[in-house]
C-alpha positions as a Markdown table, in Angstrom:
| # | Residue | x | y | z |
|---|---|---|---|---|
| 1 | Met | 0.2 | -0.2 | 0.1 |
| 2 | Ser | 3.0 | 2.4 | 0.4 |
| 3 | Gly | 6.5 | 3.0 | -0.6 |
| 4 | Lys | 9.2 | 2.1 | 2.0 |
| 5 | Asp | 10.2 | 5.8 | 2.6 |
| 6 | Glu | 6.4 | 6.3 | 3.5 |
| 7 | Val | 5.5 | 6.1 | 7.5 |
| 8 | Ile | 1.8 | 7.2 | 7.3 |
| 9 | Val | -0.4 | 6.6 | 4.6 |
| 10 | Ala | -4.1 | 7.5 | 4.5 |
| 11 | Glu | -6.4 | 6.7 | 2.0 |
| 12 | Gly | -10.0 | 8.1 | 1.7 |
| 13 | Leu | -10.2 | 8.8 | 5.4 |
| 14 | Thr | -13.5 | 9.9 | 6.6 |
| 15 | Lys | -15.2 | 10.7 | 10.0 |
| 16 | Val | -18.8 | 11.3 | 10.1 |
| 17 | Phe | -20.2 | 12.4 | 13.6 |
| 18 | Asn | -23.9 | 11.9 | 13.9 |
| 19 | Lys | -24.4 | 10.7 | 10.4 |
| 20 | Ser | -24.3 | 14.2 | 9.7 |
| 21 | Leu | -21.3 | 16.2 | 10.3 |
| 22 | Val | -18.5 | 15.5 | 8.1 |
| 23 | Ala | -15.4 | 16.2 | 9.9 |
| 24 | Val | -12.9 | 14.7 | 7.5 |
| 25 | Asn | -13.9 | 14.0 | 4.3 |
| 26 | His | -12.1 | 11.4 | 2.1 |
| 27 | Val | -8.4 | 12.8 | 2.7 |
| 28 | Ser | -5.5 | 10.8 | 1.3 |
| 29 | Phe | -2.0 | 11.6 | 1.5 |
| 30 | Ser | 1.5 | 10.0 | 3.0 |
| 31 | Val | 4.1 | 11.3 | 5.2 |
| 32 | Lys | 7.7 | 10.3 | 4.3 |
| 33 | Ser | 10.3 | 8.9 | 6.9 |
| 34 | Gly | 12.2 | 11.8 | 8.9 |
| 35 | Glu | 10.0 | 14.8 | 7.5 |
| 36 | Ile | 8.0 | 17.2 | 9.1 |
| 37 | Phe | 4.7 | 17.3 | 8.0 |
| 38 | Gly | 2.0 | 19.9 | 8.9 |
| 39 | Phe | -1.7 | 20.2 | 8.6 |
| 40 | Leu | -2.6 | 24.0 | 8.1 |
| 41 | Gly | -6.0 | 25.1 | 8.7 |
| 42 | Pro | -8.3 | 27.2 | 10.8 |
| 43 | Asn | -10.2 | 25.7 | 13.6 |
| 44 | Gly | -12.9 | 23.3 | 12.9 |
| 45 | Ala | -11.0 | 22.0 | 9.5 |
| 46 | Gly | -10.6 | 18.4 | 10.5 |
| 47 | Lys | -7.4 | 18.6 | 12.0 |
| 48 | Thr | -7.6 | 17.0 | 15.2 |
| 49 | Thr | -9.9 | 14.6 | 13.9 |
| 50 | Thr | -7.1 | 13.4 | 11.6 |
| 51 | Ile | -4.8 | 13.0 | 14.1 |
| 52 | Ser | -7.2 | 11.4 | 16.8 |
| 53 | Met | -8.0 | 8.9 | 13.6 |
| 54 | Leu | -4.1 | 8.3 | 13.0 |
| 55 | Ile | -3.3 | 7.5 | 16.6 |
| 56 | Thr | -6.4 | 5.4 | 17.2 |
| 57 | Ile | -8.5 | 7.1 | 19.8 |
| 58 | Leu | -11.5 | 7.5 | 16.9 |
| 59 | Arg | -12.7 | 4.8 | 14.3 |
| 60 | Pro | -12.8 | 6.2 | 10.6 |
| 61 | Thr | -16.0 | 6.1 | 9.1 |
| 62 | Glu | -14.6 | 5.0 | 5.7 |
| 63 | Gly | -11.2 | 4.9 | 4.2 |
| 64 | Arg | -7.7 | 3.3 | 5.9 |
| 65 | Ala | -4.6 | 4.3 | 7.5 |
| 66 | Ser | -1.2 | 2.6 | 8.1 |
| 67 | Val | 1.7 | 4.1 | 10.5 |
| 68 | Leu | 4.7 | 2.5 | 10.0 |
| 69 | Gly | 2.8 | -0.4 | 8.1 |
| 70 | Tyr | 0.8 | -1.2 | 10.8 |
| 71 | Asp | -3.5 | -0.6 | 10.2 |
| 72 | Ile | -4.5 | 1.6 | 12.5 |
| 73 | Leu | -7.9 | -0.5 | 12.9 |
| 74 | Lys | -6.5 | -4.0 | 12.8 |
| 75 | Glu | -3.3 | -3.3 | 14.4 |
| 76 | Ala | -4.0 | -0.5 | 16.7 |
| 77 | Asn | -2.0 | -1.6 | 19.8 |
| 78 | Glu | 1.4 | -1.9 | 17.6 |
| 79 | Val | 0.6 | 1.4 | 16.3 |
| 80 | Arg | 0.2 | 2.9 | 19.9 |
| 81 | Lys | 3.8 | 1.2 | 20.6 |
| 82 | Val | 5.7 | 3.2 | 18.0 |
| 83 | Ile | 4.0 | 6.6 | 17.9 |
| 84 | Gly | 4.2 | 9.4 | 20.8 |
| 85 | Val | 1.5 | 12.1 | 21.2 |
| 86 | Val | 1.5 | 15.5 | 22.3 |
| 87 | Pro | -1.9 | 16.9 | 22.3 |
| 88 | Gln | -3.6 | 20.3 | 22.5 |
| 89 | Glu | -4.8 | 20.0 | 25.9 |
| 90 | Tyr | -2.5 | 19.8 | 29.0 |
| 91 | Thr | -2.5 | 16.9 | 30.3 |
| 92 | Ala | -0.2 | 16.5 | 32.9 |
| 93 | Asp | -1.1 | 16.0 | 36.6 |
| 94 | Glu | -0.7 | 19.6 | 38.4 |
| 95 | Asp | -0.4 | 17.9 | 41.7 |
| 96 | Leu | 3.0 | 15.7 | 40.2 |
| 97 | Thr | 6.3 | 17.3 | 39.6 |
| 98 | Gly | 7.7 | 17.5 | 36.1 |
| 99 | Tyr | 10.0 | 14.0 | 36.7 |
| 100 | Glu | 6.7 | 12.7 | 38.3 |
| 101 | Asn | 4.9 | 13.0 | 35.4 |
| 102 | Ile | 7.1 | 12.1 | 32.9 |
| 103 | Met | 7.8 | 8.2 | 35.0 |
| 104 | Leu | 3.7 | 8.2 | 35.1 |
| 105 | Cys | 3.8 | 8.0 | 31.4 |
| 106 | Ala | 6.5 | 5.8 | 31.1 |
| 107 | Asp | 4.6 | 3.3 | 33.6 |
| 108 | Met | 1.7 | 3.5 | 31.3 |
| 109 | Tyr | 3.6 | 2.5 | 28.6 |
| 110 | Gly | 5.3 | -0.8 | 30.8 |
| 111 | Ile | 8.4 | 0.9 | 30.8 |
| 112 | Pro | 11.1 | -0.7 | 33.3 |
| 113 | Arg | 11.5 | 1.8 | 36.1 |
| 114 | Glu | 15.7 | 1.9 | 35.8 |
| 115 | Val | 15.2 | 2.4 | 31.9 |
| 116 | Ala | 12.8 | 5.3 | 32.6 |
| 117 | Lys | 14.2 | 7.1 | 35.0 |
| 118 | Lys | 17.4 | 7.3 | 32.9 |
| 119 | Arg | 15.1 | 8.3 | 29.6 |
| 120 | Ala | 13.3 | 11.2 | 32.2 |
| 121 | Leu | 16.6 | 12.6 | 33.1 |
| 122 | Glu | 17.8 | 12.4 | 29.4 |
| 123 | Leu | 14.2 | 14.4 | 28.3 |
| 124 | Leu | 13.9 | 16.9 | 30.9 |
| 125 | Glu | 17.4 | 18.1 | 29.7 |
| 126 | Leu | 16.3 | 18.0 | 26.2 |
| 127 | Val | 13.5 | 20.6 | 27.0 |
| 128 | Glu | 15.5 | 22.3 | 29.3 |
| 129 | Leu | 13.6 | 21.4 | 32.9 |
| 130 | Thr | 16.3 | 19.9 | 34.8 |
| 131 | Arg | 16.2 | 22.4 | 37.5 |
| 132 | Phe | 12.7 | 22.2 | 37.7 |
| 133 | Lys | 11.9 | 18.4 | 37.5 |
| 134 | Asp | 10.8 | 18.3 | 41.1 |
| 135 | Lys | 8.7 | 21.3 | 41.2 |
| 136 | Arg | 5.0 | 20.5 | 41.2 |
| 137 | Val | 3.7 | 21.6 | 37.4 |
| 138 | Glu | 1.5 | 23.8 | 38.8 |
| 139 | Thr | 4.1 | 26.1 | 39.4 |
| 140 | Tyr | 4.9 | 25.9 | 35.6 |
| 141 | Ser | 4.2 | 28.4 | 33.2 |
| 142 | Gly | 2.6 | 27.6 | 29.9 |
| 143 | Gly | 6.0 | 27.4 | 28.0 |
| 144 | Met | 7.2 | 25.0 | 30.6 |
| 145 | Arg | 4.1 | 22.9 | 30.6 |
| 146 | Arg | 4.4 | 22.5 | 26.9 |
| 147 | Arg | 7.9 | 21.4 | 26.8 |
| 148 | Leu | 6.8 | 18.9 | 29.9 |
| 149 | Glu | 3.9 | 17.7 | 27.2 |
| 150 | Leu | 6.6 | 16.9 | 24.5 |
| 151 | Ala | 9.1 | 15.2 | 27.3 |
| 152 | Cys | 6.1 | 13.0 | 28.2 |
| 153 | Gly | 5.3 | 12.0 | 24.4 |
| 154 | Leu | 8.9 | 10.9 | 23.7 |
| 155 | Ile | 9.2 | 8.8 | 27.0 |
| 156 | Asn | 8.6 | 5.6 | 24.9 |
| 157 | Arg | 11.6 | 6.6 | 22.2 |
| 158 | Pro | 8.4 | 7.1 | 19.3 |
| 159 | Arg | 9.7 | 6.6 | 15.5 |
| 160 | Val | 6.6 | 8.7 | 14.5 |
| 161 | Leu | 5.5 | 11.9 | 16.6 |
| 162 | Phe | 2.1 | 13.6 | 16.8 |
| 163 | Leu | 1.7 | 17.1 | 17.7 |
| 164 | Asp | -1.6 | 19.0 | 17.7 |
| 165 | Glu | -1.1 | 22.5 | 18.0 |
| 166 | Pro | 2.0 | 22.5 | 19.8 |
| 167 | Thr | 2.4 | 26.5 | 20.2 |
| 168 | Leu | -1.3 | 26.9 | 20.8 |
| 169 | Gly | -1.6 | 29.9 | 23.5 |
| 170 | Leu | 2.2 | 30.8 | 23.6 |
| 171 | Asp | 3.8 | 34.1 | 23.4 |
| 172 | Val | 6.1 | 34.7 | 20.4 |
| 173 | Gln | 9.2 | 34.0 | 22.4 |
| 174 | Thr | 8.2 | 30.8 | 23.8 |
| 175 | Arg | 7.0 | 29.6 | 20.4 |
| 176 | Thr | 10.0 | 30.1 | 19.0 |
| 177 | Ala | 11.8 | 28.1 | 21.6 |
| 178 | Thr | 9.4 | 25.2 | 21.0 |
| 179 | Trp | 10.2 | 25.4 | 17.6 |
| 180 | Asn | 13.5 | 25.1 | 17.8 |
| 181 | Tyr | 12.8 | 21.7 | 20.1 |
| 182 | Ile | 10.7 | 20.4 | 17.3 |
| 183 | Arg | 13.5 | 20.7 | 14.9 |
| 184 | Lys | 16.1 | 19.0 | 17.0 |
| 185 | Leu | 13.9 | 16.0 | 17.2 |
| 186 | Lys | 14.5 | 15.9 | 13.2 |
| 187 | Glu | 17.6 | 16.9 | 12.8 |
| 188 | Glu | 19.4 | 14.9 | 15.8 |
| 189 | Tyr | 17.2 | 12.0 | 16.0 |
| 190 | Gly | 15.7 | 11.7 | 12.7 |
| 191 | Met | 12.2 | 11.4 | 13.9 |
| 192 | Thr | 9.2 | 11.6 | 11.6 |
| 193 | Ile | 6.8 | 14.7 | 13.0 |
| 194 | Phe | 3.1 | 14.9 | 11.9 |
| 195 | Met | 1.8 | 18.1 | 13.4 |
| 196 | Thr | -1.2 | 20.4 | 13.1 |
| 197 | Thr | -1.4 | 24.2 | 13.2 |
| 198 | His | -3.2 | 27.5 | 12.4 |
| 199 | Tyr | -0.2 | 29.5 | 12.5 |
| 200 | Leu | 0.9 | 30.5 | 8.8 |
| 201 | Glu | 4.6 | 31.2 | 9.8 |
| 202 | Glu | 4.8 | 28.1 | 11.9 |
| 203 | Ala | 3.9 | 26.3 | 9.2 |
| 204 | Asp | 6.4 | 27.9 | 7.0 |
| 205 | Ala | 9.2 | 27.7 | 9.5 |
| 206 | Leu | 8.8 | 24.3 | 10.1 |
| 207 | Cys | 7.3 | 21.9 | 7.8 |
| 208 | Asp | 9.2 | 20.3 | 5.1 |
| 209 | Arg | 5.5 | 19.7 | 3.3 |
| 210 | Ile | 2.2 | 21.0 | 4.3 |
| 211 | Ala | -1.5 | 20.0 | 3.3 |
| 212 | Ile | -3.9 | 22.7 | 3.4 |
| 213 | Ile | -7.0 | 21.3 | 4.9 |
| 214 | Asp | -10.7 | 23.1 | 4.9 |
| 215 | His | -14.1 | 21.9 | 5.9 |
| 216 | Gly | -12.5 | 18.2 | 6.3 |
| 217 | Lys | -11.0 | 18.1 | 2.9 |
| 218 | Ile | -7.2 | 18.8 | 1.8 |
| 219 | Ile | -7.2 | 21.0 | -1.3 |
| 220 | Ala | -3.3 | 21.3 | -1.6 |
| 221 | Ile | -0.3 | 19.7 | -0.8 |
| 222 | Gly | 3.3 | 20.4 | -1.1 |
| 223 | Ala | 6.4 | 22.3 | 0.5 |
| 224 | Pro | 6.0 | 26.0 | 1.4 |
| 225 | Lys | 8.3 | 27.1 | -1.2 |
| 226 | Asp | 6.4 | 25.2 | -4.0 |
| 227 | Leu | 3.1 | 26.4 | -2.8 |
| 228 | Lys | 3.8 | 29.6 | -2.9 |
| 229 | Glu | 5.6 | 29.8 | -6.3 |
| 230 | Ser | 2.6 | 27.7 | -7.7 |
| 231 | Leu | 0.8 | 31.1 | -7.4 |
| 232 | Gly | 2.9 | 32.1 | -10.5 |
| 233 | Gly | 3.7 | 35.8 | -9.2 |
| 234 | Asp | 3.8 | 38.6 | -6.8 |
| 235 | Ile | 0.5 | 40.2 | -5.2 |
| 236 | Ile | -0.3 | 43.4 | -5.6 |
| 237 | Thr | -3.2 | 45.3 | -3.3 |
| 238 | Ile | -4.8 | 48.3 | -4.7 |
| 239 | Ser | -7.7 | 50.7 | -3.7 |
| 240 | Ile | -9.3 | 53.5 | -5.4 |
| 241 | Lys | -11.0 | 56.5 | -4.1 |
| 242 | Glu | -13.5 | 56.1 | -6.7 |
| 243 | Gly | -16.5 | 53.5 | -6.4 |
| 244 | Ala | -16.4 | 52.0 | -10.0 |
| 245 | Asp | -15.1 | 48.4 | -10.9 |
| 246 | Val | -11.7 | 48.9 | -12.9 |
| 247 | Ser | -10.8 | 45.0 | -12.8 |
| 248 | Asn | -11.2 | 44.9 | -16.7 |
| 249 | Leu | -8.8 | 48.0 | -16.7 |
| 250 | Ile | -5.9 | 46.5 | -14.4 |
| 251 | Arg | -6.2 | 43.1 | -16.3 |
| 252 | Ser | -5.4 | 44.8 | -19.5 |
| 253 | Val | -2.1 | 46.1 | -17.9 |
| 254 | Glu | 1.1 | 43.7 | -19.0 |
| 255 | Asn | 2.3 | 41.4 | -16.7 |
| 256 | Val | -1.0 | 41.2 | -14.7 |
| 257 | Lys | -2.2 | 37.5 | -14.4 |
| 258 | Asp | -5.4 | 37.7 | -12.4 |
| 259 | Val | -7.6 | 40.3 | -10.8 |
| 260 | Arg | -10.1 | 40.1 | -8.0 |
| 261 | Asn | -12.4 | 42.7 | -6.5 |
| 262 | Glu | -12.7 | 42.5 | -2.8 |
| 263 | Asn | -15.2 | 44.8 | -1.4 |
| 264 | Gly | -13.8 | 47.4 | -3.4 |
| 265 | Ser | -10.1 | 46.5 | -2.8 |
| 266 | Tyr | -8.3 | 44.7 | -5.8 |
| 267 | Arg | -6.0 | 41.7 | -5.1 |
| 268 | Ile | -3.7 | 41.4 | -8.4 |
| 269 | Lys | -1.4 | 38.8 | -9.2 |
| 270 | Ala | 1.4 | 39.8 | -11.5 |
| 271 | Glu | 4.8 | 39.1 | -12.7 |
| 272 | His | 7.6 | 41.5 | -11.5 |
| 273 | Gly | 5.6 | 43.1 | -9.3 |
| 274 | Glu | 7.8 | 45.8 | -8.6 |
| 275 | Val | 7.6 | 47.0 | -12.7 |
| 276 | Thr | 4.1 | 46.1 | -13.0 |
| 277 | Ala | 2.8 | 48.2 | -10.2 |
| 278 | Pro | 3.5 | 51.7 | -11.2 |
| 279 | Leu | 2.3 | 50.5 | -15.0 |
| 280 | Ile | -1.2 | 49.9 | -12.9 |
| 281 | Ile | -0.9 | 53.1 | -11.2 |
| 282 | Glu | -0.5 | 55.0 | -14.6 |
| 283 | Ala | -3.2 | 53.3 | -16.5 |
| 284 | Leu | -5.4 | 54.1 | -13.6 |
| 285 | Arg | -4.4 | 57.7 | -13.2 |
| 286 | Lys | -4.9 | 58.1 | -17.1 |
| 287 | Asn | -8.5 | 56.7 | -17.0 |
| 288 | Gly | -9.3 | 59.4 | -14.4 |
| 289 | Tyr | -9.3 | 57.4 | -11.2 |
| 290 | Thr | -7.1 | 57.8 | -7.7 |
| 291 | Val | -5.3 | 55.1 | -6.1 |
| 292 | Thr | -5.9 | 55.3 | -2.0 |
| 293 | Lys | -3.5 | 52.7 | -1.1 |
| 294 | Leu | -1.1 | 50.1 | -2.7 |
| 295 | Ser | 0.7 | 47.4 | -1.1 |
| 296 | Leu | 3.4 | 44.8 | -3.0 |
| 297 | Thr | 4.4 | 41.1 | -1.4 |
| 298 | Glu | 5.9 | 38.3 | -2.4 |
| 299 | Pro | 3.6 | 35.0 | -2.4 |
| 300 | Thr | 2.9 | 33.9 | 1.3 |
| 301 | Leu | 1.0 | 31.1 | 3.0 |
| 302 | Asn | -1.4 | 33.0 | 3.4 |
| 303 | Glu | -1.7 | 34.1 | -0.1 |
| 304 | Val | -2.0 | 30.7 | -0.9 |
| 305 | Tyr | -4.4 | 29.8 | 1.5 |
| 306 | Leu | -6.4 | 32.9 | -0.2 |
| 307 | Glu | -6.2 | 31.3 | -3.6 |
| 308 | Tyr | -7.3 | 28.0 | -2.6 |
| 309 | Thr | -10.2 | 29.0 | -0.2 |
| 310 | Gly | -11.1 | 32.4 | -1.2 |
| 311 | Arg | -10.5 | 33.7 | 2.3 |
| 312 | Ala | -7.6 | 34.3 | 4.3 |
| 313 | Leu | -6.8 | 31.9 | 7.1 |
| 314 | Arg | -6.9 | 34.6 | 10.0 |
| 315 | Asp | -10.3 | 35.4 | 8.9 |
| 316 | Ser | -11.7 | 32.0 | 9.4 |
| 317 | Glu | -13.9 | 31.4 | 12.6 |
| 318 | Glu | -14.1 | 28.4 | 14.9 |
| 319 | Thr | -18.1 | 27.3 | 14.1 |
| 320 | Lys | -20.5 | 25.4 | 16.1 |
| 321 | Glu | -20.0 | 22.3 | 14.5 |
| 322 | Ala | -16.3 | 22.2 | 15.1 |
| 323 | Ile | -16.7 | 23.3 | 18.6 |
| 324 | Met | -19.1 | 20.0 | 19.3 |
| 325 | Met | -16.9 | 18.2 | 17.2 |
| 326 | Gln | -14.2 | 19.0 | 19.5 |
| 327 | Arg | -15.9 | 18.0 | 22.7 |
| 328 | Met | -17.1 | 14.4 | 21.4 |
| 329 | Ile | -13.3 | 14.0 | 20.7 |
| 330 | Leu | -12.5 | 14.9 | 24.1 |
| 331 | Arg | -15.1 | 12.9 | 25.5 |
| 332 | Arg | -14.3 | 9.8 | 23.7 |
| 333 | Ala | -10.6 | 10.5 | 24.5 |
| 334 | Arg | -11.1 | 10.4 | 28.2 |
| 335 | Gly | -13.4 | 6.9 | 28.2 |
| 336 | Gly | -16.8 | 9.3 | 29.0 |
């Protein structure tokens, strides 16, 4: 079903809640050995549901998937042995110390105590929590808790690590530090990482490849650089004083490849933007229009998302269905 360098393979993976809410809609993708693969999309896009199926918490409605050759349905126990998981929510026991939490996770995997002690100390050093190993978790900052969760997810020395929104709610400085830990896992340990995020800069900075997911469907897959280059040019944004539609006039300018009128602001895709922008201004001026705003940017992941979905990722909002779905996932994960 998969090539020898593919450690995760999903084919038509689908999850429907209450026979009506399609959370994940026939997604197919593969993750290569040693890469950081990201799911990029807003809240409610299907990211957490996909991870929950791959780590065997949720049962797919349709489709199939494997992790390191193990079928997520038929060989769920084998899958759990070879993966590590760092969920969105903080799961550490606040009444225990950082060291005790890692040892508790080791017990759940059945790791011998002497082996677990050595690994726990190594992991605390990796995430720079050695000084705080005997402090109760209730005293930890958000960044420290996130690093502890990462250490707990690594106690069984997984070959594949799942990170669900690994820097959610963290400040910029702590987020950057977490990125460094994630890079280290790949570069020094050759770990394969599947992560979800709705932070564009995070996907761009960390991921070798990303899948843009929206409303449960994958709409594009590729390296961030390739996805940005697929737009085929720079992005020029122009607003004019007058209320007329000047799309056709802008479209007639040399090097302009596409024009979208978005509530009176024109999003223009053009080659050689630094040359084309003045030509557009001149064409508008000659026809009696006044430019009130202009910006020129190279393609970004937000532009890619906008291109494929018709809206900016930052404008996407969590839906009622998404909230219900997340509650269902949490209840199932807790055995409730």
